[in-house]
N, C-alpha and C positions, 0 to 999 in steps of 0.2 A: 504494500500500500504506500502511496506517495505521502510525504510529510504534510503538505498543505491539506490534503483530503482528510488525513488522520486528525490533524489539528482542528479542522472544521467539525468533524464528527464528535471529537472530544468536547469542544465548546458547546455544541448542540446538546450533548448529554448532560453537561453541567447546568445549562439553562433549563432543560426539561425536568431535571430532578425535583426542584421545588414544586413545579406544576404537577408532577406525578404524585407527590406527597399530599397535595390538596385533594386528590381523588380518593383518598381512603374512605371507606364506608363508615368509619368509626370516629367518635370524638372521645377523648379521655374523660373519665369520671373520677369518682372517689377512689382512694386507696383503701384496701381492706387488709388489716393486719390480723393474722389468724394464729392464735396460740393453740398448741396441741397439748392436751392435759390427760394424763393417766391417773385415774382415781384408784387408790388402794382399796382392797376388799375391806368392807366395814367402814369406809370413810366417806361414803356417798352423801349421807345426810349432813355430816359436819361441813363438807365442802359446799354442798348446796346452800346451807345456811350462810356460809361466808359469801358466796356469790350473790345471794339475795339481799344481803345487808351491806357489807363493806365494799365489795366490788361494784355493786350496782350504785351505791352512793358516790363512789369515785367517778364512775362513768357519767352519772347525771351531773356532777360538778363540772367535769370536762366539757360536757355538752352545753351546759349553761354558759360557759366561757367561750364557746364557739371553737374549741380546740378539736372536737370530734363532731361528726354528723349523726352517729348512731352506734349501736352495739347490740350484740345478741350472743346467746349461748346455744350451741347446736350439739345434740346428743348423737353419738355414733351407735345406732341400735344394732347394726350388723357388723360390728368390728371384727376384724381378723386378728390373729396373733401379732402383737407388735404395734397395732394401731391404737390411737388415743381413744379414750371414752368420750371426751368432750372437746369441742372447738370453741374457743372464746374469740369472737370477731368484733373488732373495733374499726369503724369507718371514719375517715377524715379526708378533707379535700386537698390539703397541701402539707408538706413537710416543714416543720419549723427550722430556722437556721440555729446555729449554736447559741447566739445571744438570746433569741426567743425561748429556746429550750431551757436555758438557765433561769429566765424570768418565770416561766411556767413552773419549774421545779420549786422555786421559792414560794410562789403562790400556793402550790399544792401542799408543801410542808406546813404552811400557815393554816390552810384549811384543815389538814389532818391533825394539827397540833402535835406533830412528831418530828423528830430529827431523822436524818438519813439512816443513822444507826438503828433507831427504833423501827423504822419502816422495813429495813433489811432483816432485822430480827423477827419481825412478824411474818415476813415471807418465809424465812427459814423454819418457823414453827409449823407452817402449812405443809412442809415437806413430810410430816408424819402421815398425811393422808392423801397427798397428791404429788405427782411428778410432772414438771414442765418438760415435755419431750422435745420442744423446739417451737419454732414459729416460721411463718413465711409471709411475704408481702405480695399482695395481688393488686391489680388496678382494674376497675370496671372499664369496659369499653361499651359505649352506647352507639347504637346504629343512628346514622344521620337521618 
């Protein structure tokens, strides 16, 4: 291929790339952070009570501040070996930068009336009846 023709094709593809991206059938929506939880035998009621009280209170606070758009608890009724029992889903429209995250942490500590050490200790206490298996981050795609 001769160099002028190659350069012209390359330039056309660079110009066309943004136009092609505009043809996507999707628009981005909220992020969905999904935590995978394994509940220990005999710990279901204790963990359910934690979720219905403290966890829910925290999510409602975050929602009232506009930090999240929603949350839910999903039960895995037909779990296979090694799969979580519950999925905790938290939806939000954008990621905070580092400075905003620090501000939110300070506001949250004040809301909870606990230090980071106390919050971490409480999380460690829940390890008696639940294991956080990991998490993943998804993003909704809405059809145009």
